[in-house]
C-alpha positions as CSV (number, residue, x, y, z in Angstrom):
1,M,12.9,-26.8,1.2
2,T,13.7,-26.6,-2.5
3,G,12.9,-23.9,-5.1
4,A,13.7,-22.7,-8.6
5,P,17.1,-23.9,-9.9
6,E,20.0,-21.5,-9.8
7,D,20.4,-21.5,-13.6
8,V,16.8,-20.4,-14.0
9,K,17.4,-17.6,-11.5
10,R,20.5,-16.5,-13.4
11,K,18.6,-16.2,-16.6
12,V,15.9,-14.1,-14.9
13,A,18.5,-11.9,-13.2
14,A,20.2,-11.3,-16.5
15,A,16.8,-10.3,-18.0
16,V,16.2,-7.8,-15.2
17,D,19.6,-6.3,-15.7
18,A,18.9,-6.0,-19.5
19,L,15.7,-4.2,-18.7
20,A,17.1,-2.0,-16.0
21,D,17.5,1.2,-18.0
22,E,14.0,0.9,-19.5
23,L,12.6,0.2,-16.1
24,E,14.3,3.2,-14.6
25,A,13.1,5.4,-17.4
26,L,9.5,4.1,-16.8
27,S,9.9,4.7,-13.1
28,H,10.9,8.3,-13.7
29,R,8.1,8.8,-16.2
30,I,5.5,7.6,-13.6
31,H,7.2,9.8,-11.0
32,A,7.0,12.9,-13.3
33,T,3.3,12.2,-14.0
34,P,1.7,11.6,-10.6
35,E,-1.8,10.3,-10.7
36,L,-4.2,10.0,-7.8
37,A,-6.2,7.0,-6.7
38,F,-8.4,5.5,-9.5
39,T,-7.1,8.0,-12.1
40,E,-3.8,6.2,-12.9
41,E,-4.5,6.1,-16.6
42,K,-1.1,6.9,-17.9
43,A,0.8,4.6,-15.5
44,H,-1.7,1.8,-16.3
45,A,-1.1,2.3,-20.1
46,W,2.7,2.4,-19.8
47,L,2.9,-0.6,-17.4
48,T,0.6,-2.8,-19.4
49,E,2.3,-1.9,-22.7
50,F,5.7,-2.8,-21.1
51,L,4.5,-6.2,-20.1
52,D,2.6,-6.9,-23.3
53,R,5.8,-6.2,-25.4
54,R,7.7,-8.8,-23.3
55,G,5.2,-11.6,-24.0
56,A,3.0,-11.6,-20.9
57,R,-0.8,-12.1,-21.5
58,V,-2.2,-8.8,-20.4
59,E,-5.8,-8.1,-19.3
60,R,-6.7,-4.4,-18.8
61,G,-9.4,-2.9,-16.6
62,V,-9.9,-6.1,-14.5
63,G,-12.1,-6.4,-11.4
64,G,-14.3,-3.5,-12.6
65,L,-11.5,-1.0,-12.1
66,P,-10.4,0.8,-15.3
67,T,-6.8,1.3,-14.1
68,A,-6.3,-2.2,-12.7
69,F,-4.6,-5.0,-14.8
70,R,-3.5,-8.6,-14.7
71,A,-0.5,-9.9,-16.7
72,T,0.0,-13.7,-16.8
73,I,3.1,-15.8,-17.5
74,P,1.8,-19.4,-17.9
75,G,3.5,-22.6,-17.0
76,T,3.3,-26.1,-18.5
77,G,-0.2,-26.8,-17.2
78,P,-2.6,-26.2,-14.3
79,G,-0.9,-25.5,-11.0
80,P,-0.4,-22.8,-8.4
81,T,-0.9,-19.1,-9.1
82,I,1.6,-16.7,-7.6
83,A,0.8,-13.0,-7.8
84,I,3.3,-10.1,-7.8
85,L,1.5,-6.9,-6.9
86,A,2.2,-3.4,-8.4
87,E,1.0,-0.1,-7.0
88,Y,1.3,3.2,-9.0
89,D,-0.9,5.9,-7.5
90,A,0.5,9.1,-6.0
91,L,-0.3,11.3,-3.1
92,P,-2.1,14.6,-3.4
93,G,0.2,17.6,-3.4
94,I,3.5,15.7,-2.9
95,G,3.4,13.2,-5.8
96,H,5.3,9.9,-5.4
97,A,6.4,10.5,-1.9
98,C,5.6,6.9,-1.1
99,G,7.7,5.6,-4.0
100,H,4.9,3.8,-5.8
101,N,6.8,4.4,-9.1
102,V,9.4,2.0,-7.7
103,I,6.8,-0.5,-6.5
104,A,5.2,-0.5,-10.0
105,T,8.4,-1.0,-11.9
106,A,9.9,-3.6,-9.5
107,G,6.8,-5.7,-9.8
108,T,6.4,-5.1,-13.6
109,G,10.1,-5.8,-14.1
110,A,9.9,-9.1,-12.2
111,G,7.1,-10.3,-14.5
112,A,8.6,-9.0,-17.7
113,A,12.0,-10.6,-16.8
114,I,10.3,-14.0,-16.2
115,A,8.5,-13.7,-19.5
116,I,11.6,-12.8,-21.4
117,A,13.9,-15.4,-19.8
118,L,11.5,-18.3,-19.7
119,A,8.5,-17.5,-22.0
120,T,6.7,-20.4,-20.4
121,L,7.5,-21.6,-16.9
122,P,9.1,-25.0,-16.8
123,W,6.6,-26.1,-14.2
124,P,2.8,-26.3,-13.9
125,G,1.3,-23.1,-12.6
126,R,1.6,-19.4,-13.5
127,V,3.0,-16.1,-12.3
128,Q,0.8,-13.0,-12.5
129,V,1.5,-9.3,-12.1
130,I,-1.6,-7.7,-10.8
131,G,-1.8,-3.9,-11.1
132,T,-3.6,-2.6,-8.0
133,P,-4.8,1.0,-8.2
134,A,-5.6,3.3,-5.3
135,E,-3.5,2.1,-2.4
136,E,-3.4,5.6,-1.0
137,G,-6.8,5.8,0.6
138,G,-8.8,4.0,-2.0
139,A,-8.4,0.3,-0.9
140,G,-8.0,-0.8,-4.5
141,K,-6.8,-4.3,-3.5
142,V,-9.9,-4.8,-1.3
143,R,-12.1,-3.9,-4.3
144,L,-10.2,-6.4,-6.5
145,M,-10.6,-9.0,-3.8
146,E,-14.3,-8.4,-3.7
147,A,-14.4,-8.7,-7.5
148,G,-12.8,-12.2,-7.2
149,L,-9.4,-11.3,-8.7
150,F,-7.5,-13.1,-5.9
151,R,-9.9,-16.1,-5.7
152,D,-7.4,-18.5,-7.5
153,V,-4.2,-16.9,-6.2
154,D,-2.2,-19.2,-3.9
155,A,0.3,-16.6,-2.7
156,A,1.0,-12.9,-3.3
157,M,3.9,-10.6,-2.8
158,M,5.1,-7.0,-3.4
159,V,8.0,-4.8,-2.4
160,H,7.8,-1.3,-0.9
161,G,10.5,1.4,-0.9
162,R,11.9,2.6,2.4
163,S,15.0,4.0,4.1
164,G,16.3,0.5,4.8
165,T,15.8,-3.1,3.5
166,R,13.7,-5.2,5.7
167,V,12.1,-8.6,4.9
168,W,9.4,-8.1,7.6
169,R,7.9,-5.1,9.4
170,P,4.4,-5.0,10.9
171,T,1.8,-2.6,9.6
172,L,-1.1,-1.0,11.4
173,G,-4.8,-1.6,10.8
174,I,-6.5,1.7,9.7
175,M,-10.0,3.1,9.6
176,K,-11.0,6.3,7.9
177,V,-13.6,8.5,9.7
178,K,-15.3,11.7,8.5
179,V,-16.9,14.1,11.0
180,E,-19.3,16.9,10.2
181,F,-20.6,19.5,12.7
182,H,-23.8,21.4,12.0
183,G,-24.4,24.7,13.7
184,E,-26.3,27.9,12.8
185,A,-25.0,30.9,10.9
186,A,-25.2,34.4,12.2
187,H,-23.3,37.7,11.8
188,A,-20.0,37.2,13.7
189,S,-19.9,40.8,14.9
190,S,-23.5,42.1,15.3
191,W,-25.3,38.9,16.2
192,P,-22.8,36.3,17.5
193,W,-25.1,35.1,20.3
194,R,-27.6,34.0,17.7
195,G,-25.1,31.6,16.1
196,V,-24.0,28.1,16.9
197,N,-20.4,27.8,16.0
198,A,-19.5,24.5,14.2
199,L,-15.8,25.6,14.1
200,N,-15.7,25.6,17.8
201,A,-16.9,22.0,17.8
202,V,-14.3,20.7,15.4
203,I,-11.5,22.6,17.4
204,Q,-12.8,21.0,20.6
205,L,-12.7,17.6,18.9
206,F,-9.0,18.1,18.1
207,V,-8.3,19.2,21.6
208,S,-10.1,16.2,23.0
209,L,-8.2,13.8,20.8
210,D,-4.9,15.4,21.8
211,H,-5.8,14.5,25.4
212,L,-6.9,11.0,24.4
213,R,-3.5,10.3,22.9
214,Q,-2.1,10.2,26.4
215,Q,-4.2,7.2,27.2
216,I,-3.9,5.0,24.0
217,R,-1.2,2.4,23.2
218,P,2.1,3.8,22.0
219,D,1.8,2.1,18.6
220,A,-1.8,3.4,18.0
221,R,-2.3,6.6,16.0
222,I,-5.1,9.2,15.6
223,H,-4.5,11.9,13.1
224,G,-6.7,14.2,11.0
225,I,-7.2,17.4,9.0
226,I,-10.0,20.0,8.9
227,T,-11.4,19.8,5.4
228,K,-13.9,22.7,6.0
229,G,-13.5,25.3,8.7
230,G,-16.1,27.8,7.5
231,D,-16.8,30.2,4.6
232,Q,-15.9,33.7,5.8
233,P,-14.6,35.3,9.0
234,N,-17.7,37.5,9.5
235,I,-20.1,34.5,9.4
236,I,-20.4,32.1,12.4
237,P,-19.5,28.8,10.7
238,E,-22.7,26.6,10.4
239,H,-20.9,23.6,8.9
240,T,-17.4,22.2,9.4
241,S,-15.9,18.9,8.5
242,A,-12.8,16.9,9.3
243,E,-11.3,13.6,8.2
244,F,-9.3,11.3,10.5
245,Y,-7.3,8.1,10.3
246,L,-7.5,5.7,13.3
247,R,-4.7,3.1,13.4
248,A,-3.7,0.2,15.6
249,M,-1.9,-3.1,15.6
250,T,-5.1,-5.2,15.5
251,T,-8.5,-4.7,13.9
252,D,-10.2,-5.0,17.3
253,H,-8.1,-2.2,18.7
254,V,-9.0,-0.1,15.7
255,R,-12.7,-0.6,16.5
256,G,-12.0,0.3,20.1
257,L,-10.4,3.6,18.9
258,E,-13.5,4.2,16.8
259,R,-15.7,4.0,19.9
260,R,-13.6,6.4,21.9
261,F,-13.4,8.7,18.9
262,R,-17.2,8.8,18.6
263,D,-17.5,9.6,22.2
264,A,-15.1,12.6,21.8
265,A,-17.0,13.9,18.7
266,E,-20.4,13.6,20.4
267,A,-19.0,15.4,23.5
268,A,-17.6,18.2,21.3
269,A,-21.0,18.6,19.7
270,T,-22.8,18.7,23.0
271,A,-20.3,21.2,24.5
272,T,-20.9,23.7,21.5
273,G,-24.6,23.1,20.9
274,C,-24.0,21.5,17.5
275,R,-25.2,18.4,15.8
276,V,-22.6,15.9,14.6
277,T,-22.6,13.3,11.8
278,I,-19.9,10.6,12.0
279,T,-19.2,8.4,9.0
280,S,-16.8,5.5,9.3
281,D,-15.5,3.9,6.1
282,P,-16.8,0.4,6.0
283,T,-13.4,-0.9,4.8
284,I,-10.7,-1.3,7.4
285,H,-7.2,-1.7,6.0
286,E,-6.1,-4.7,8.1
287,P,-2.7,-5.3,9.6
288,M,-0.2,-7.4,7.6
289,K,-0.2,-11.1,8.6
290,A,3.3,-12.5,8.7
291,N,4.4,-15.5,6.7
292,E,7.7,-16.9,7.8
293,T,8.2,-19.3,4.9
294,M,7.8,-16.6,2.2
295,A,9.8,-14.1,4.2
296,R,12.7,-16.5,4.5
297,L,12.6,-17.3,0.8
298,F,12.7,-13.6,0.0
299,G,15.5,-13.0,2.4
300,R,17.6,-15.8,0.9
301,N,17.0,-14.4,-2.6
302,L,18.2,-11.0,-1.4
303,E,21.4,-12.7,-0.1
304,L,21.7,-14.4,-3.5
305,I,21.8,-11.1,-5.3
306,G,24.0,-9.4,-2.7
307,F,21.4,-6.9,-1.4
308,P,21.4,-7.6,2.3
309,E,18.8,-6.7,4.9
310,D,19.5,-3.7,7.1
311,P,19.1,-3.3,10.8
312,D,15.7,-1.9,11.7
313,D,15.4,1.7,12.6
314,P,14.2,1.9,16.2
315,E,12.8,5.4,15.7
316,A,10.6,4.5,12.8
317,G,6.9,3.7,13.4
318,Y,4.6,1.7,11.2
319,G,2.3,2.6,8.3
320,S,-0.7,0.9,6.8
321,T,-1.6,-0.8,3.5
322,D,-4.5,-2.5,1.8
323,C,-2.0,-5.3,1.2
324,G,-2.8,-6.2,4.8
325,N,-6.3,-7.3,3.6
326,V,-4.7,-9.6,1.0
327,S,-2.4,-11.1,3.7
328,Q,-5.4,-11.9,5.9
329,A,-7.0,-13.9,3.0
330,L,-3.9,-15.8,1.6
331,P,-0.2,-16.1,2.1
332,T,1.4,-12.8,1.4
333,I,4.6,-10.8,2.0
334,H,5.2,-7.1,1.8
335,P,9.0,-6.6,2.3
336,Y,10.9,-3.3,2.0
337,V,13.9,-2.4,-0.1
338,R,16.1,0.6,0.5
339,I,15.6,3.5,-1.9
340,S,16.7,6.3,0.4
341,P,19.3,7.0,3.2
342,D,18.5,6.3,6.8
343,G,16.0,8.6,8.5
344,V,14.2,9.9,5.4
345,P,10.5,9.7,6.3
346,G,7.9,8.4,3.8
347,H,5.3,10.8,2.6
348,S,7.8,13.6,2.6
349,R,9.1,15.8,-0.3
350,E,12.6,14.5,0.5
351,F,11.5,10.9,0.1
352,A,9.8,11.8,-3.2
353,E,13.1,13.1,-4.5
354,W,14.9,9.9,-3.4
355,A,12.3,7.9,-5.3
356,R,13.9,8.9,-8.6
357,S,17.5,8.6,-7.4
358,P,20.3,6.1,-8.3
359,M,19.5,4.5,-4.9
360,A,15.9,4.0,-6.0
361,R,17.2,2.3,-9.2
362,A,19.2,-0.1,-7.1
363,G,16.3,-0.9,-4.9
364,M,14.0,-1.4,-7.9
365,V,16.4,-3.8,-9.6
366,A,16.9,-5.8,-6.4
367,G,13.2,-5.8,-5.7
368,A,12.4,-7.1,-9.2
369,K,15.0,-9.9,-8.9
370,A,13.9,-11.0,-5.4
371,L,10.2,-10.9,-6.3
372,A,10.8,-13.0,-9.5
373,F,13.0,-15.5,-7.7
374,T,10.6,-15.9,-4.8
375,A,7.6,-16.3,-7.1
376,L,9.5,-19.0,-9.1
377,D,10.5,-20.7,-5.8
378,L,6.8,-21.1,-4.9
379,V,5.8,-22.3,-8.3
380,A,8.7,-24.8,-8.6
381,S,8.4,-26.2,-5.1
382,S,5.1,-27.7,-3.9
383,E,6.8,-28.2,-0.5
384,A,7.6,-24.5,-0.2
385,L,4.1,-23.4,-1.1
386,A,2.7,-26.0,1.3
387,R,4.8,-24.6,4.1
388,A,3.7,-21.0,3.2
389,K,0.1,-22.1,3.5
390,Q,0.8,-23.9,6.8
391,D,2.2,-20.6,8.1
392,F,-0.8,-18.8,7.0
393,N,-3.2,-21.2,8.6
394,A,-1.3,-21.4,11.8
395,T,-1.5,-17.7,12.7
């Protein structure tokens, strides 16, 4: 299986190295200015300006999302389209504790380096950098898919920061569910028997779910927060709400968890005399579909730049991503690059600090090179792309 020539990859690697200081500064700038889902206006402006100045053809606000973008590096004529995905939204309260500043600059750096080193690809086809907002809870990639932005994409890829480099790790499907309990207010001291306590209902739901966890698969997850517990201690709470994530290795299993979750919520309402409203998000973040051909290409490119894969951490579980939905529609990979020491959990303040460290810079540079090389391999080799599509269709 052939790919892009070594001399082309050397030119692109040199371009990434030349951009490294600017990419790191941009990563730190995004890190210092965390923006939540669908509000990534500054990151969107900085990333598109960076690509525009390097010669990519940039489209802003694509797919009906103001903070989405698409930057294209064309080839010699019509051919396959390979997309490199960038994420840049932050988490509420803890900022870039998922390292999306590194994801954004690795993907943008890959596209910018190709544009600088080659200007026009020496083969038919094109490479695109697609800026995908709102990965953290907003399913931005799903909305872009629905808008047709991936309709002509033959293969897609991105990297994600982690405490270890891995070409492949599974992800869990995820469904978001909101629950509201409706009771009746009364004075909590002088007339408590006249109230119907919606807080008791939501507490009972959490207790029931704790019991349910004993009887679900080890790789499944149910976790949530109370978003409203009442208004004041001397008022029997008449309205409470909570939000939950249900996760499992398959979409069917996620739906099975939803059925059991609904039973638990309705039972909590019955036990406390409340009414319950259960609202499931219609969008399920689907599990990642593996693609052996693309993963192998990415792994070989990591070896080429001297950034080897690490042993997997047996204690680490799996997360979820809207990139899973992309992988169920077309050949896609979502490898991980090391940006923190072993054992640092994502979505922690410690991981947020590592996301702007020298280790994060090394992972960003390696990610940019490996993404660029792999995208070029797929454009250059019709055989490699055909194999990737065969892998996709076979599973």
